[in-house]
C-alpha positions as CSV (number, residue, x, y, z in Angstrom):
1,M,24.8,-44.0,5.2
2,K,21.0,-44.3,5.1
3,K,20.7,-40.9,6.7
4,F,23.1,-39.5,4.1
5,L,21.1,-41.0,1.2
6,S,17.9,-39.7,2.6
7,S,19.3,-36.2,2.7
8,V,20.5,-36.5,-0.9
9,I,17.0,-37.8,-2.0
10,I,15.3,-34.9,-0.2
11,F,17.7,-32.4,-1.7
12,V,17.3,-33.8,-5.2
13,F,13.5,-33.8,-4.8
14,A,13.5,-30.1,-3.7
15,V,15.8,-29.0,-6.5
16,T,13.7,-31.0,-9.1
17,F,10.4,-29.6,-7.7
18,F,11.5,-26.0,-7.8
19,S,13.4,-26.3,-11.1
20,A,10.3,-27.9,-12.8
21,A,8.0,-25.3,-11.3
22,H,10.3,-22.5,-12.2
23,A,10.7,-23.8,-15.8
24,M,6.9,-23.4,-16.3
25,D,6.1,-20.3,-18.4
26,Y,3.5,-17.9,-17.2
27,Q,1.4,-15.5,-19.3
28,L,0.3,-12.3,-17.6
29,E,-3.5,-12.0,-17.7
30,Q,-4.4,-9.3,-15.2
31,V,-2.9,-6.7,-12.8
32,V,-4.6,-5.3,-9.7
33,V,-3.0,-2.2,-8.1
34,I,-3.9,-0.9,-4.7
35,S,-2.2,2.5,-4.5
36,R,-1.5,5.2,-2.0
37,H,-2.0,8.7,-3.4
38,N,1.1,10.7,-4.4
39,L,2.6,13.9,-2.9
40,R,0.0,16.2,-1.3
41,N,0.1,19.4,0.6
42,S,0.8,19.1,4.3
43,L,-2.1,18.8,6.8
44,K,-1.1,22.3,8.0
45,A,-1.6,24.0,4.6
46,G,-4.9,25.7,5.4
47,D,-7.6,25.5,2.7
48,D,-5.1,23.6,0.5
49,R,-4.4,20.9,3.1
50,G,-4.3,17.4,1.7
51,L,-4.5,18.4,-2.0
52,L,-2.3,16.6,-4.5
53,T,0.6,18.8,-5.5
54,L,1.9,19.5,-9.0
55,R,5.0,17.5,-8.1
56,G,2.8,14.7,-6.9
57,G,0.9,14.6,-10.2
58,E,4.2,14.7,-12.1
59,M,5.6,11.7,-10.1
60,E,2.4,9.7,-10.5
61,T,2.5,10.2,-14.3
62,L,6.0,8.9,-14.3
63,M,4.9,5.9,-12.3
64,G,2.1,5.3,-14.8
65,Q,4.6,5.5,-17.7
66,Y,6.8,2.9,-16.0
67,F,3.8,0.6,-15.6
68,E,2.9,1.1,-19.3
69,A,6.4,0.0,-20.3
70,R,6.2,-3.1,-18.0
71,L,2.7,-4.1,-19.1
72,R,3.7,-3.7,-22.8
73,A,6.9,-5.7,-22.3
74,Q,4.9,-8.5,-20.6
75,G,2.3,-8.5,-23.5
76,L,-0.7,-7.4,-21.5
77,F,-1.3,-4.2,-23.6
78,P,0.1,-2.8,-26.9
79,K,1.7,0.6,-27.2
80,N,-0.8,3.5,-27.0
81,A,-3.4,1.1,-25.8
82,Q,-7.1,2.1,-25.9
83,P,-8.7,-0.6,-23.7
84,S,-12.1,-1.9,-24.5
85,I,-15.0,-1.3,-22.1
86,G,-14.6,-3.5,-19.1
87,E,-10.9,-4.2,-19.6
88,V,-9.7,-1.6,-17.1
89,R,-11.1,0.0,-14.0
90,F,-9.9,3.1,-12.1
91,Y,-11.6,3.5,-8.7
92,A,-10.6,6.1,-6.1
93,N,-11.8,7.4,-2.7
94,S,-13.8,10.6,-3.1
95,Y,-11.0,13.0,-2.3
96,Q,-9.1,15.3,-4.6
97,R,-5.7,13.7,-3.9
98,T,-6.9,10.2,-4.6
99,I,-9.0,11.0,-7.7
100,A,-6.2,13.2,-9.1
101,T,-3.6,10.5,-8.4
102,A,-5.7,8.0,-10.4
103,K,-6.1,10.5,-13.2
104,Y,-2.3,11.2,-13.4
105,F,-1.5,7.5,-13.3
106,S,-4.0,6.8,-16.0
107,A,-2.4,9.5,-18.2
108,G,0.9,7.7,-17.8
109,V,-0.2,4.2,-18.4
110,F,-2.9,4.9,-21.0
111,P,-1.9,8.3,-22.4
112,I,-4.5,8.5,-25.3
113,A,-7.3,6.5,-23.8
114,N,-9.0,9.1,-21.5
115,I,-9.8,6.6,-18.8
116,P,-12.8,7.7,-16.6
117,I,-12.0,7.8,-12.8
118,E,-14.8,6.1,-10.8
119,Y,-15.7,7.5,-7.4
120,H,-18.9,7.0,-5.4
121,R,-19.4,9.9,-3.0
122,A,-19.5,13.7,-3.2
123,L,-16.0,15.2,-3.3
124,G,-14.5,15.2,0.2
125,Q,-16.8,12.6,1.6
126,K,-15.5,9.2,2.7
127,D,-16.2,6.2,0.6
128,R,-16.8,3.2,2.9
129,V,-14.7,0.9,0.7
130,F,-11.7,3.0,1.6
131,L,-12.7,4.3,5.1
132,S,-15.2,1.9,6.6
133,P,-17.2,2.7,9.8
134,P,-16.5,0.1,12.5
135,D,-18.8,-1.5,15.1
136,P,-19.0,0.7,18.3
137,A,-18.3,-2.3,20.5
138,F,-15.1,-3.0,18.6
139,L,-14.0,0.6,19.0
140,K,-14.4,0.3,22.7
141,Q,-12.4,-2.9,22.8
142,L,-9.6,-1.5,20.7
143,Q,-9.5,1.7,22.8
144,A,-9.1,-0.4,26.0
145,E,-6.3,-2.6,24.5
146,A,-4.2,0.3,23.2
147,D,-1.0,1.1,25.1
148,W,-0.1,4.5,23.7
149,K,2.0,5.3,26.8
150,K,4.5,2.6,25.8
151,S,4.2,3.5,22.1
152,F,5.2,7.1,22.7
153,A,7.9,6.1,25.2
154,D,9.5,3.8,22.6
155,L,9.6,6.8,20.2
156,S,11.3,9.3,22.5
157,K,14.3,9.7,20.1
158,E,12.0,10.3,17.1
159,I,9.8,12.8,19.0
160,A,12.9,14.7,20.1
161,T,14.0,15.0,16.4
162,V,10.7,16.4,15.4
163,E,10.7,18.8,18.3
164,R,14.2,20.1,17.4
165,L,13.3,20.5,13.7
166,S,9.9,22.1,14.2
167,G,10.0,24.0,17.4
168,E,6.9,22.1,18.7
169,K,7.0,20.5,22.2
170,F,5.4,17.3,23.2
171,N,3.6,17.0,26.5
172,P,3.4,13.3,27.7
173,A,0.2,14.2,29.6
174,D,-1.6,14.5,26.2
175,I,-1.2,10.8,25.6
176,K,-4.5,10.3,27.4
177,L,-6.2,12.3,24.7
178,M,-5.6,9.6,22.1
179,K,-8.9,8.2,20.7
180,I,-10.2,6.2,17.8
181,G,-12.5,7.8,15.3
182,S,-16.1,6.9,15.1
183,E,-16.4,7.3,11.3
184,A,-13.5,5.0,10.4
185,V,-10.9,2.9,12.2
186,E,-8.4,5.7,12.5
187,W,-6.5,6.8,15.6
188,K,-6.6,10.5,16.3
189,A,-4.4,12.6,18.5
190,D,-5.1,15.9,20.2
191,G,-3.1,18.6,22.1
192,S,0.6,18.5,21.7
193,A,0.6,14.9,20.3
194,K,-1.5,16.2,17.3
195,K,0.9,19.2,16.9
196,I,3.9,16.9,16.8
197,Q,2.3,14.6,14.2
198,L,1.2,17.6,12.0
199,A,4.7,19.0,12.3
200,A,6.2,15.7,11.2
201,D,3.8,15.5,8.3
202,A,4.7,19.1,7.1
203,I,8.5,18.4,7.3
204,L,8.1,15.2,5.3
205,M,6.0,16.8,2.5
206,D,8.3,19.8,2.4
207,Y,11.4,17.5,2.1
208,Y,9.9,15.6,-0.8
209,D,8.9,18.9,-2.4
210,G,12.5,20.2,-2.2
211,K,11.7,23.0,0.3
212,V,13.9,21.7,3.2
213,S,16.9,19.4,3.4
214,Y,17.8,17.2,6.4
215,S,19.9,14.1,6.9
216,E,18.5,10.6,6.2
217,S,18.6,9.8,9.9
218,E,16.5,12.8,10.7
219,M,14.0,12.0,8.0
220,R,13.7,8.4,9.2
221,D,12.7,9.8,12.6
222,V,10.3,12.3,11.1
223,A,8.6,9.7,8.9
224,K,8.1,7.4,11.8
225,I,6.2,10.1,13.7
226,S,4.3,11.2,10.6
227,S,2.9,7.6,10.1
228,L,2.7,6.6,13.7
229,F,-1.1,6.2,13.9
230,I,-1.4,4.4,10.6
231,N,1.4,2.0,11.4
232,S,-0.1,1.1,14.7
233,N,-2.7,-1.0,12.8
234,F,0.1,-3.4,11.8
235,D,0.0,-4.6,15.4
236,H,-3.7,-5.1,15.4
237,P,-4.7,-7.9,12.9
238,L,-8.4,-7.8,13.9
239,C,-8.5,-4.1,13.5
240,A,-6.8,-4.4,10.1
241,K,-9.2,-7.0,8.9
242,I,-12.3,-5.0,9.9
243,F,-10.9,-1.9,8.2
244,A,-9.7,-3.8,5.1
245,S,-12.7,-6.1,4.5
246,P,-14.6,-3.8,2.0
247,M,-11.4,-3.3,0.0
248,L,-10.6,-7.1,0.2
249,A,-14.0,-7.8,-1.3
250,V,-13.4,-5.4,-4.2
251,I,-10.0,-7.0,-4.9
252,S,-11.5,-10.4,-4.9
253,D,-14.3,-9.3,-7.3
254,E,-11.7,-7.7,-9.6
255,L,-9.7,-10.9,-9.8
256,N,-12.9,-12.8,-10.7
257,T,-14.2,-10.3,-13.2
258,P,-14.2,-11.8,-16.7
259,G,-12.3,-9.7,-19.3
260,R,-10.7,-7.4,-16.7
261,K,-7.0,-6.8,-17.4
262,F,-6.1,-3.9,-15.2
263,T,-7.5,-2.4,-12.0
264,F,-6.2,0.7,-10.1
265,L,-7.7,1.3,-6.6
266,C,-6.5,4.6,-5.2
267,G,-6.8,5.3,-1.5
268,H,-4.5,6.0,1.5
269,D,-1.6,4.6,3.5
270,S,-4.2,3.2,5.9
271,N,-5.7,1.1,3.1
272,L,-2.3,-0.5,2.2
273,S,-1.3,-1.1,5.8
274,N,-4.5,-2.8,6.7
275,V,-4.6,-4.9,3.5
276,L,-1.1,-6.1,4.1
277,T,-1.8,-7.0,7.7
278,A,-5.2,-8.5,7.1
279,I,-3.9,-11.0,4.4
280,G,-0.9,-12.0,6.6
281,V,2.0,-10.6,4.6
282,E,5.3,-11.5,6.2
283,E,7.6,-8.8,7.6
284,Y,9.3,-6.9,4.7
285,F,12.2,-4.5,4.3
286,L,12.0,-1.4,2.1
287,P,15.4,-0.3,0.6
288,G,15.8,3.1,-0.7
289,T,13.3,4.9,1.5
290,F,13.4,6.3,5.0
291,E,9.6,5.7,5.3
292,W,8.9,2.7,7.5
293,R,5.9,0.8,6.1
294,I,3.9,2.6,3.4
295,P,6.0,5.2,1.5
296,I,4.3,8.0,-0.4
297,A,2.9,6.8,-3.8
298,S,3.5,3.1,-2.9
299,K,1.5,0.3,-4.4
300,I,0.5,-3.3,-3.7
301,V,0.6,-5.1,-7.0
302,I,-1.2,-8.4,-7.6
303,K,-0.4,-10.1,-10.9
304,K,-2.6,-12.9,-12.2
305,F,-0.9,-15.4,-14.6
306,R,-1.9,-18.4,-16.7
307,G,0.6,-21.2,-16.4
308,T,1.5,-23.5,-19.3
309,D,-0.3,-26.2,-17.3
310,G,-3.6,-24.2,-17.8
311,N,-3.9,-23.2,-14.1
312,E,-4.1,-19.7,-12.7
313,Y,-1.4,-18.3,-10.5
314,A,-0.6,-15.0,-8.7
315,R,2.4,-13.0,-7.4
316,L,2.3,-10.1,-5.0
317,S,4.8,-7.2,-4.8
318,F,5.2,-3.8,-3.3
319,V,6.3,-1.0,-5.7
320,Y,7.3,2.5,-4.6
321,P,9.6,5.3,-5.7
322,S,12.8,5.7,-3.7
323,S,13.2,8.9,-1.6
324,A,16.0,9.9,-4.1
325,Q,13.8,9.4,-7.1
326,I,11.1,11.7,-5.6
327,V,13.5,14.4,-4.5
328,N,15.5,14.4,-7.7
329,R,12.4,14.0,-9.9
330,E,13.9,11.1,-11.7
331,M,12.3,9.4,-14.7
332,L,11.0,6.0,-13.9
333,T,11.9,3.6,-16.7
334,L,12.8,0.0,-17.3
335,D,16.5,1.1,-16.8
336,N,15.7,3.2,-13.7
337,P,12.7,1.4,-12.2
338,P,10.9,2.2,-8.9
339,M,11.8,0.0,-6.0
340,Q,10.1,-3.4,-5.9
341,V,9.9,-5.9,-3.0
342,T,8.3,-9.3,-3.3
343,L,5.5,-9.9,-0.8
344,K,5.2,-13.3,0.9
345,L,2.0,-14.6,2.5
346,R,2.5,-16.1,5.9
347,G,1.7,-19.9,5.9
348,L,0.9,-20.1,2.2
349,Q,2.9,-22.5,0.1
350,A,4.5,-21.0,-3.0
351,V,4.9,-23.2,-6.1
352,D,8.3,-21.9,-7.1
353,A,11.3,-19.9,-6.0
354,D,9.7,-16.7,-7.4
355,T,7.0,-16.7,-4.7
356,T,4.3,-17.7,-7.1
357,Y,1.1,-18.9,-5.5
358,K,-2.0,-20.7,-6.8
359,L,-4.6,-18.0,-7.5
360,S,-7.2,-20.1,-5.7
361,D,-5.0,-20.0,-2.5
362,V,-4.7,-16.2,-2.8
363,L,-8.5,-15.8,-3.3
364,Q,-9.1,-18.0,-0.3
365,R,-6.8,-15.9,1.8
366,L,-8.6,-12.7,0.7
367,S,-11.9,-14.4,1.7
368,D,-10.7,-15.7,5.0
369,A,-9.4,-12.2,6.0
370,Q,-12.8,-10.5,5.6
371,I,-14.4,-9.5,8.9
372,V,-17.6,-7.5,9.2
373,D,-18.5,-5.8,12.6
374,G,-16.4,-8.4,14.4
375,R,-17.8,-11.4,12.6
376,R,-16.3,-13.3,9.7
377,A,-17.9,-12.5,6.4
378,A,-20.2,-15.1,5.0
């Protein structure tokens, strides 16, 4: 009987706690978006390789229009907003596809504001916030720990699909050519492994652009090979923290900037994958896409709220267009929204059933995850 009463008390306490917390109203005060660029030309497209396509610009504008509707519905901005100086920031890596993605998104979310796009290096040069150079000793350690022979063996089915669709052939002997770049923490392939990856990338971009049509099963295989080297960082938390640290510092600064209402940071799939791993996001499942981890045009969204208790809170989500929305060029609206998945932080206590965290806890997680040259940031 005592055991039964104890169980009832615990249950009632849990229900009361979450009901009370859930009943608290939250006012949206700020949004920080970390975005992957939209559709680009394939890496085999010669002089036009990697450039944002017209379709990519169109889809990013639609994404911006959806965000405009959401931000307006939540009271952060009025219709046709023209933000004051300091209220918004758009910052991109210094590549055409990232700068252009930010420009198209800004045209959708603030259509009459003519928001400037900030970038810090000459066009085509790496910004260290987005692609940071690692410590040479760490590169040596990571190279020694990598088991690419097993990784490629586990992907034999996916490689076979790319071989069949592209006509390229993979030679397992080329696995020994895998290396990590000296300018940024990026794995690079050579020989037939590189050709297979480039073939997968071309198939994926051509599929999204409506130039080819394959089954969903085939495209899942293709996408896994296309993103193989980026996704490998999900299995290397230390690698992810070193790569993500400059970006995590920017995110923290943005969340602490007085008067800031909206921030858009535009980089690459590697930026999102490393941020997610570095801050300890739990395993997540992405419906509606055949891409595994970081779909094209996907975004980490951090929302900062003020609770009716006067305290600050945060929620994290992952927003991305479905494969069908991209291929069919669908409008993204409140009635036909992009996909959204709630992100949970491993080991962090939420205050309600909507996975709302204390902002101070999220900021502490961002700080704890920062590693510089193998050392924890001061």
